[in-house]
DRENDRENTI-916823 format. One record per residue (C-alpha): x, y, z. Coordinates in pm, whole numbers. Layout:
# residues N
[[X,Y,Z]]
...
END
This chain:
# residues 645
[[3164,1169,3720]]
[[3140,1324,4058]]
[[3163,1678,4127]]
[[3441,1587,4398]]
[[3633,1410,4094]]
[[3574,1703,3886]]
[[3663,1941,4097]]
[[4028,1757,4155]]
[[4071,1682,3795]]
[[4001,2078,3711]]
[[4196,2181,3971]]
[[4510,1942,3941]]
[[4479,2056,3557]]
[[4509,2377,3612]]
[[4776,2326,3860]]
[[4983,2114,3616]]
[[4905,2394,3336]]
[[5066,2651,3530]]
[[5375,2441,3639]]
[[5437,2325,3285]]
[[5433,2726,3168]]
[[5668,2785,3454]]
[[5895,2494,3324]]
[[5846,2626,2953]]
[[5940,2951,3045]]
[[6244,2865,3254]]
[[6331,2619,2951]]
[[6317,2909,2725]]
[[6513,3173,2980]]
[[6800,2869,2973]]
[[6817,2807,2588]]
[[6812,3187,2524]]
[[7100,3258,2734]]
[[7299,2926,2683]]
[[7270,3003,2221]]
[[7554,3238,2271]]
[[7765,3133,2543]]
[[8032,2998,2341]]
[[7976,3309,2129]]
[[8134,3483,2396]]
[[8380,3261,2517]]
[[8520,3228,2190]]
[[8535,3585,2142]]
[[8712,3611,2492]]
[[8957,3360,2395]]
[[9045,3503,2035]]
[[9082,3837,2239]]
[[9354,3717,2466]]
[[9491,3508,2168]]
[[9560,3876,1982]]
[[9789,3977,2258]]
[[10009,3622,2304]]
[[10036,3559,1907]]
[[10228,3914,1824]]
[[10509,3841,2049]]
[[10518,3501,1955]]
[[10530,3550,1584]]
[[10819,3846,1632]]
[[11002,3539,1745]]
[[10988,3391,1435]]
[[11331,3457,1296]]
[[11302,3290,902]]
[[10995,3339,653]]
[[11024,2950,634]]
[[10894,2826,980]]
[[11081,2533,1110]]
[[10905,2225,1264]]
[[11017,2346,1644]]
[[10886,2654,1562]]
[[10555,2509,1441]]
[[10522,2306,1762]]
[[10584,2599,1979]]
[[10272,2796,1778]]
[[10076,2496,1822]]
[[10139,2451,2162]]
[[10036,2826,2240]]
[[9753,2817,2072]]
[[9630,2427,2217]]
[[9684,2610,2542]]
[[9436,2951,2409]]
[[9187,2756,2238]]
[[9103,2405,2447]]
[[9057,2108,2173]]
[[8705,2036,2358]]
[[8561,2364,2224]]
[[8693,2437,1921]]
[[8666,2230,1598]]
[[8915,2397,1411]]
[[9195,2663,1431]]
[[9384,2801,1184]]
[[9696,3047,1166]]
[[9834,3217,817]]
[[10088,3440,772]]
[[10023,3761,550]]
[[10168,3561,231]]
[[9871,3301,272]]
[[10119,3026,402]]
[[9953,2782,652]]
[[10173,2786,944]]
[[9942,2617,1228]]
[[9606,2399,1150]]
[[9402,2192,1367]]
[[9115,1993,1316]]
[[9000,1889,1658]]
[[8760,1608,1714]]
[[8505,1731,1947]]
[[8405,1421,2202]]
[[8013,1313,2196]]
[[7768,1544,2398]]
[[7540,1368,2696]]
[[7259,1522,2585]]
[[7017,1305,2359]]
[[6973,1388,2004]]
[[6611,1475,2002]]
[[6695,1758,2274]]
[[6975,1881,2036]]
[[6688,1897,1752]]
[[6486,2040,1957]]
[[6729,2344,2095]]
[[6929,2395,1814]]
[[7259,2577,1864]]
[[7452,2669,1530]]
[[7862,2661,1590]]
[[8029,2999,1556]]
[[8332,3088,1337]]
[[8558,3377,1371]]
[[8887,3553,1185]]
[[9086,3811,1309]]
[[9427,4008,1187]]
[[9713,3973,1408]]
[[9892,4302,1435]]
[[10204,4422,1554]]
[[10295,4796,1571]]
[[10092,4865,1273]]
[[10225,4608,1084]]
[[9972,4242,999]]
[[10159,3938,1091]]
[[9876,3682,999]]
[[9493,3574,999]]
[[9372,3401,1277]]
[[9067,3181,1211]]
[[8870,2938,1467]]
[[8530,2750,1494]]
[[8348,2693,1818]]
[[8096,2419,1890]]
[[7844,2443,2142]]
[[7935,2106,2317]]
[[7961,2293,2627]]
[[7593,2458,2603]]
[[7406,2124,2509]]
[[7533,2001,2819]]
[[7453,2280,3059]]
[[7135,2334,2910]]
[[7036,1966,2908]]
[[7133,1960,3262]]
[[6927,2256,3345]]
[[6638,2145,3180]]
[[6647,1785,3351]]
[[6666,1962,3674]]
[[6389,2227,3599]]
[[6149,1943,3491]]
[[6219,1716,3771]]
[[6156,1962,4012]]
[[5846,2099,3879]]
[[5722,1761,3842]]
[[5772,1699,4195]]
[[5584,2070,4281]]
[[5290,1928,4049]]
[[5281,1647,4215]]
[[5281,1765,4592]]
[[5038,2062,4463]]
[[4766,1763,4330]]
[[4787,1596,4655]]
[[4727,1885,4812]]
[[4448,1999,4627]]
[[4346,1661,4654]]
[[4313,1708,5029]]
[[4210,2016,5040]]
[[3889,1923,4809]]
[[3865,1599,5008]]
[[3817,1804,5333]]
[[3590,2084,5142]]
[[3362,1790,5055]]
[[3372,1578,5340]]
[[2957,1749,5377]]
[[2896,1608,5064]]
[[3053,1306,5111]]
[[2807,1189,5389]]
[[2537,1373,5202]]
[[2617,1105,4904]]
[[2677,842,5113]]
[[2317,883,5304]]
[[2144,928,4976]]
[[2247,602,4852]]
[[2102,442,5165]]
[[1818,675,5196]]
[[1596,405,5194]]
[[1734,262,5513]]
[[1464,310,5833]]
[[1543,545,6131]]
[[1842,678,6037]]
[[2017,958,6251]]
[[2003,1249,6097]]
[[2361,1426,5953]]
[[2515,1718,6108]]
[[2473,2041,6000]]
[[2819,2171,5856]]
[[2988,2475,5896]]
[[2965,2636,5542]]
[[2599,2814,5523]]
[[2498,2678,5159]]
[[2556,2358,5236]]
[[2374,2386,5568]]
[[2075,2473,5369]]
[[2081,2173,5177]]
[[2144,1945,5436]]
[[1868,2050,5647]]
[[1620,1964,5328]]
[[1795,1628,5313]]
[[1736,1574,5694]]
[[1380,1685,5630]]
[[1301,1487,5308]]
[[1483,1125,5493]]
[[1229,1219,5802]]
[[965,1246,5554]]
[[979,947,5363]]
[[1092,752,5670]]
[[744,899,5796]]
[[543,800,5460]]
[[651,486,5453]]
[[545,375,5816]]
[[236,556,5745]]
[[200,359,5417]]
[[274,42,5599]]
[[11,154,5857]]
[[-267,188,5619]]
[[-158,-176,5434]]
[[-189,-332,5783]]
[[-528,-157,5853]]
[[-675,-229,5555]]
[[-577,-622,5585]]
[[-728,-558,5937]]
[[-1044,-438,5803]]
[[-1067,-721,5533]]
[[-928,-1014,5733]]
[[-933,-937,6070]]
[[-1174,-987,6366]]
[[-1205,-662,6571]]
[[-1267,-826,6910]]
[[-1022,-1073,6890]]
[[-773,-969,6719]]
[[-768,-1294,6521]]
[[-856,-1372,6136]]
[[-1196,-1368,6048]]
[[-1400,-1611,5840]]
[[-1266,-1482,5498]]
[[-910,-1534,5583]]
[[-931,-1887,5759]]
[[-1098,-1933,5409]]
[[-818,-1807,5206]]
[[-535,-1946,5413]]
[[-723,-2279,5390]]
[[-730,-2293,5005]]
[[-342,-2157,5017]]
[[-215,-2443,5238]]
[[-482,-2707,5035]]
[[-266,-2583,4730]]
[[116,-2610,4885]]
[[121,-2905,5071]]
[[-241,-3004,5218]]
[[-92,-3237,5488]]
[[-135,-3098,5885]]
[[-399,-3082,6133]]
[[-715,-2847,6147]]
[[-966,-2774,6466]]
[[-1251,-2629,6494]]
[[-1363,-2500,6846]]
[[-1748,-2406,6986]]
[[-1764,-2260,7321]]
[[-2097,-2177,7497]]
[[-1886,-1929,7732]]
[[-1882,-1649,7511]]
[[-2289,-1668,7451]]
[[-2359,-1673,7845]]
[[-2115,-1417,7952]]
[[-2298,-1206,7683]]
[[-2619,-1285,7785]]
[[-2526,-1293,8178]]
[[-2243,-1011,8214]]
[[-2301,-774,7915]]
[[-2131,-680,7615]]
[[-1820,-532,7772]]
[[-1728,-856,7983]]
[[-1805,-1083,7663]]
[[-1575,-865,7482]]
[[-1310,-919,7723]]
[[-1378,-1285,7763]]
[[-1334,-1331,7369]]
[[-1001,-1134,7366]]
[[-878,-1358,7690]]
[[-963,-1673,7461]]
[[-808,-1560,7182]]
[[-493,-1468,7381]]
[[-494,-1794,7557]]
[[-532,-1980,7216]]
[[-194,-1806,7103]]
[[8,-1880,7348]]
[[-38,-2307,7357]]
[[-45,-2277,6962]]
[[339,-2224,6933]]
[[404,-2344,6605]]
[[533,-2095,6302]]
[[280,-2099,6059]]
[[13,-2187,6251]]
[[-334,-1991,6165]]
[[-605,-1904,6366]]
[[-902,-1737,6319]]
[[-1263,-1653,6472]]
[[-1523,-1751,6267]]
[[-1857,-1640,6458]]
[[-1963,-1552,6804]]
[[-1839,-1872,6980]]
[[-1633,-2042,6708]]
[[-1304,-2066,6661]]
[[-1071,-2249,6385]]
[[-737,-2350,6375]]
[[-524,-2452,6086]]
[[-165,-2598,6186]]
[[34,-2723,5817]]
[[287,-3013,5831]]
[[179,-3093,6190]]
[[171,-3499,6305]]
[[-129,-3646,6410]]
[[40,-3707,6772]]
[[150,-3381,6828]]
[[-242,-3280,6694]]
[[-392,-3480,6997]]
[[-120,-3333,7258]]
[[-230,-2982,7079]]
[[-609,-3074,7142]]
[[-516,-3145,7528]]
[[-372,-2797,7582]]
[[-688,-2606,7406]]
[[-927,-2835,7635]]
[[-735,-2678,7903]]
[[-707,-2307,7815]]
[[-1146,-2330,7847]]
[[-1084,-2539,8166]]
[[-947,-2249,8321]]
[[-1168,-2037,8227]]
[[-1501,-2226,8327]]
[[-1612,-2309,8660]]
[[-1810,-2579,8507]]
[[-1684,-2947,8361]]
[[-1555,-2872,7980]]
[[-1818,-3097,7846]]
[[-2086,-2844,7919]]
[[-1918,-2555,7744]]
[[-1702,-2644,7467]]
[[-1639,-2897,7170]]
[[-1362,-2956,6972]]
[[-1317,-3151,6598]]
[[-1026,-3191,6489]]
[[-950,-3339,6159]]
[[-608,-3469,6051]]
[[-560,-3436,5652]]
[[-253,-3607,5448]]
[[-437,-3610,5118]]
[[-556,-3373,4814]]
[[-876,-3228,4907]]
[[-1108,-2873,4828]]
[[-1204,-2625,5076]]
[[-1538,-2742,5122]]
[[-1448,-3110,5196]]
[[-1220,-3008,5473]]
[[-1526,-2789,5637]]
[[-1765,-3064,5597]]
[[-1488,-3294,5805]]
[[-1464,-3015,6039]]
[[-1835,-3004,6119]]
[[-1868,-3367,6129]]
[[-1589,-3333,6366]]
[[-1774,-3103,6571]]
[[-2112,-3260,6596]]
[[-1913,-3540,6736]]
[[-1777,-3402,7000]]
[[-2042,-3234,7073]]
[[-2259,-3640,7109]]
[[-1938,-3816,7267]]
[[-2031,-3874,7617]]
[[-1715,-3760,7834]]
[[-1559,-3650,7564]]
[[-1485,-3291,7462]]
[[-1247,-3371,7131]]
[[-1311,-3561,6836]]
[[-1017,-3634,6584]]
[[-1113,-3723,6193]]
[[-849,-3885,6064]]
[[-853,-3937,5692]]
[[-835,-4339,5562]]
[[-879,-4261,5203]]
[[-482,-4138,5209]]
[[-288,-4384,4946]]
[[55,-4304,5113]]
[[82,-4285,5505]]
[[409,-4291,5650]]
[[523,-4214,6014]]
[[780,-3993,6158]]
[[1066,-4253,6142]]
[[942,-4357,5786]]
[[950,-4045,5665]]
[[1315,-3989,5813]]
[[1425,-4296,5679]]
[[1291,-4210,5301]]
[[1450,-3889,5311]]
[[1778,-4006,5436]]
[[1767,-4285,5188]]
[[1684,-3986,4935]]
[[1998,-3737,5045]]
[[2245,-4047,5010]]
[[2127,-4176,4689]]
[[2004,-3885,4497]]
[[1606,-3981,4465]]
[[1575,-3628,4454]]
[[1403,-3496,4136]]
[[1307,-3138,4083]]
[[1083,-2908,3889]]
[[1140,-2528,3768]]
[[820,-2257,3755]]
[[924,-1947,3573]]
[[860,-1629,3757]]
[[802,-1404,3478]]
[[811,-1017,3474]]
[[547,-785,3308]]
[[822,-735,3032]]
[[786,-1064,2978]]
[[1134,-1169,3072]]
[[1187,-1500,3323]]
[[1299,-1328,3665]]
[[1359,-1652,3794]]
[[1243,-2004,3826]]
[[1107,-2129,4152]]
[[1272,-2498,4272]]
[[995,-2754,4339]]
[[1143,-3063,4506]]
[[998,-3399,4493]]
[[1118,-3745,4562]]
[[1059,-4071,4325]]
[[1132,-4405,4477]]
[[1018,-4686,4237]]
[[653,-4598,4079]]
[[622,-4351,4395]]
[[614,-3991,4385]]
[[630,-3769,4709]]
[[598,-3413,4652]]
[[757,-3150,4894]]
[[396,-3100,5027]]
[[401,-3408,5166]]
[[741,-3443,5367]]
[[813,-3081,5428]]
[[613,-3122,5732]]
[[790,-3417,5856]]
[[1157,-3259,5782]]
[[1056,-2927,5984]]
[[891,-3193,6262]]
[[1233,-3395,6247]]
[[1432,-3055,6261]]
[[1624,-3164,5977]]
[[1568,-2901,5708]]
[[1902,-2805,5696]]
[[1967,-3154,5550]]
[[1741,-3124,5302]]
[[1848,-2764,5221]]
[[2189,-2810,5168]]
[[2146,-3108,4951]]
[[1928,-2923,4713]]
[[2121,-2608,4758]]
[[2429,-2784,4650]]
[[2240,-2986,4335]]
[[2149,-2667,4222]]
[[2467,-2497,4234]]
[[2646,-2786,4076]]
[[2368,-2745,3812]]
[[2452,-2349,3724]]
[[2796,-2447,3715]]
[[2772,-2708,3478]]
[[2572,-2520,3214]]
[[2575,-2101,3230]]
[[2291,-2066,3031]]
[[2025,-2138,3235]]
[[1894,-1994,3542]]
[[1823,-1802,3756]]
[[1701,-2025,4016]]
[[1507,-1965,4330]]
[[1543,-2172,4597]]
[[1329,-2167,4892]]
[[1472,-2211,5255]]
[[1301,-2432,5520]]
[[1213,-2190,5841]]
[[1406,-2490,6068]]
[[1739,-2346,5886]]
[[1687,-2004,5998]]
[[1823,-2047,6369]]
[[2016,-2294,6260]]
[[2398,-2172,6301]]
[[2580,-2450,6141]]
[[2388,-2398,5841]]
[[2447,-2021,5825]]
[[2783,-2080,5845]]
[[2803,-2353,5579]]
[[2626,-2149,5371]]
[[2826,-1893,5405]]
[[3122,-2016,5328]]
[[2934,-2203,4991]]
[[2830,-1855,4892]]
[[3192,-1730,4861]]
[[3344,-2013,4651]]
[[3079,-1937,4409]]
[[3044,-1601,4399]]
[[3034,-1596,4010]]
[[2642,-1756,4018]]
[[2527,-1441,4231]]
[[2325,-1308,3926]]
[[2167,-1642,3878]]
[[2071,-1787,4255]]
[[1785,-1650,4451]]
[[1671,-1756,4837]]
[[1302,-1732,4915]]
[[1270,-1714,5306]]
[[909,-1740,5424]]
[[745,-1457,5578]]
[[676,-1589,5926]]
[[1080,-1661,5952]]
[[1098,-1246,5900]]
[[796,-1185,6201]]
[[914,-1483,6454]]
[[1292,-1454,6422]]
[[1414,-1139,6314]]
[[1734,-1169,6416]]
[[1822,-1447,6265]]
[[1656,-1403,5946]]
[[1830,-1076,5902]]
[[2160,-1238,5990]]
[[2089,-1529,5655]]
[[2001,-1216,5434]]
[[2317,-981,5518]]
[[2577,-1325,5435]]
[[2344,-1338,5126]]
[[2345,-1016,5042]]
[[2722,-975,5097]]
[[2826,-1199,4830]]
[[2597,-1005,4574]]
[[2316,-1319,4571]]
[[1955,-1242,4544]]
[[1671,-1324,4802]]
[[1288,-1276,4853]]
[[1021,-1326,5072]]
[[758,-1561,5032]]
[[402,-1558,5150]]
[[429,-1157,5172]]
[[137,-993,5346]]
[[14,-1352,5511]]
[[56,-1175,5872]]
[[-100,-924,6028]]
[[223,-793,6162]]
[[362,-453,6023]]
[[521,-457,5671]]
[[814,-243,5832]]
[[1043,-545,5835]]
[[1095,-501,5437]]
[[1325,-177,5489]]
[[1549,-338,5749]]
[[1573,-699,5526]]
[[1520,-511,5158]]
[[1476,-789,4983]]
[[1519,-837,4595]]
[[1133,-935,4565]]
[[845,-1027,4735]]
[[578,-1301,4627]]
[[228,-1201,4736]]
[[37,-1469,4924]]
[[-261,-1628,4735]]
[[-466,-1493,4970]]
[[-471,-1161,4807]]
[[-435,-1280,4424]]
[[-799,-1444,4421]]
[[-1146,-1273,4398]]
[[-969,-974,4236]]
[[-1348,-829,4171]]
[[-1372,-792,4512]]
[[-1296,-396,4611]]
[[-1205,-428,4958]]
[[-943,-707,4846]]
[[-811,-542,4546]]
[[-788,-228,4784]]
[[-574,-415,5033]]
[[-349,-608,4757]]
[[-256,-275,4623]]
[[-227,-128,4961]]
[[40,-379,5045]]
[[215,-385,4690]]
[[249,-9,4679]]
[[422,-82,5027]]
[[726,-306,4852]]
[[695,-88,4495]]
[[758,229,4722]]
[[1128,44,4842]]
[[1179,-55,4471]]
[[1111,-405,4544]]
[[946,-643,4292]]
[[615,-763,4365]]
[[545,-1113,4215]]
[[196,-1269,4245]]
[[167,-1643,4266]]
[[-75,-1904,4132]]
[[-184,-1672,3824]]
[[-426,-1896,3624]]
[[-604,-1624,3385]]
[[-499,-1345,3112]]
[[-822,-1174,3252]]
[[-623,-1236,3638]]
[[-290,-1104,3508]]
[[-491,-786,3356]]
[[-595,-702,3667]]
[[-299,-769,3892]]
[[-117,-541,3648]]
[[-287,-256,3729]]
[[-234,-292,4123]]
[[135,-291,4161]]
[[216,-602,4093]]
[[533,-624,3837]]
[[565,-993,3797]]
[[379,-1325,3775]]
[[396,-1729,3826]]
[[180,-1996,3871]]
[[-39,-2173,3602]]
[[-22,-1917,3323]]
[[341,-1950,3306]]
[[408,-2322,3305]]
[[375,-2329,2933]]
[[687,-2136,2904]]
[[992,-2337,2839]]
[[1147,-2527,3152]]
[[1543,-2537,3190]]
[[1678,-2896,3127]]
END
């Protein structure tokens, strides 16, 4: 219970207690007054009767009262004692002769029986001797009933209780209003505390209350320190990554980074293009113009290469003093050839000689499962061919051993057929938390047609190239949602969102409507977004994440830490989890790499974001990761776990 609620309830109880006490006192006072009112009234009536009845008795001219005389006495008695107040009236002579006796039926009171039992008022009987000239004439007996007392007490009680209830309600509302006004600063403080993880919020205004002002100042200072600490931590993680995987001069990845990215790519899809560039311009500049000019040339080349390679997930690295390497996943051979011309133009612009004299570019187009050493060997061969080919600076090696080679339009036709005829099959890999609970199952999609099997790595490039990611994602999302609706015991599932959907407004609107209709599945469905989308398209990614979060669905960031940009995007997006890039989850005995992994994991861990390591294969690897702020794992080691039906 909040302090505000507790204070409102306490003061409301106090007000109600005071009002109840006042009500009880008023009711008791009214009861005490009305309890004897019928007695006082009956005494006044009988005193009046003692004045009038002697005159009536003197007019009686016979010892035996006639019927007419009895009627006259009855009329006098009725005038003196109303039937509504007296249940019995008896008049007897001195010789005990019954002159008049009236037994009245008292009308039913308007007060309820429980009320009469609660406030008991007894009837009252009184006798008086009628005298005239010191001579006794008869005996008068009356019995008064408290009917009017009950009615008056009931009316007073209902009016009193109703008035006091209204007073209690109004007082309670005033208590709520006053408390809410007095607790406004505390409410702002509480709201800020709930969103304390959000970055760069304006400080709270200092209230007029001196005690709260001290708390608000301290809270603002803590928020400032948290923001500063997170930024420092993110900067530290970025610096450690740069030290381990960045070439200081060019600002590109180094050889180690490229090898890790190559291994990661070959495990994911293995379709795309690679390039190895060697130029004599750098050595000539160092020799002829010195180290400063040489470093400036390296930076210029790196900048120009980044400008011409505009692909979302391209990897660009400097392998040695005069060698650069390129990895472009999911690129077609046609685009790779076009890309080679742009690369040649970079060095043409920097040289006064012909391109053949100062640069060689070896390109490899791969569509088959390979190892890093095989790819690097092919790159070396392509670079050698580029050096010896006359009038050419580029050599392309295309993998001719691939069993399945489809062109762009063939892939499009196959995907259209798969969507229309539902040729997709799904496999599920569990992501398990450190406590052994399956956090979710990541969905891997493939196409099976006849006897041919097409994994996602084989057609994702075509999907991105043809800009049809929305088709594919919609079909997969609907299929998984239907599966979840059909069986409430399975899940949660995690679905990857293709990069091309991030900037598709129609897909965003479609997903918004779909999630709104399936909010009951919010705890059983996650979406995974590539880190490159968070960095290159922050606004569009933010809109997508806000829609997912609006309906309480979960989402995560895949390939976390792959890029060299700052990790502060985590503060803005607040994902439920991140999946560590494969670059960081192997070779954990290397102290430098372990330090980088620990740093980027700690950055996410400080925001209460779950950190899941991918491609975990051995128990030894799992034990080492558990020491580095990694709260979950996924990979070959989880394949033995049960799969959803």
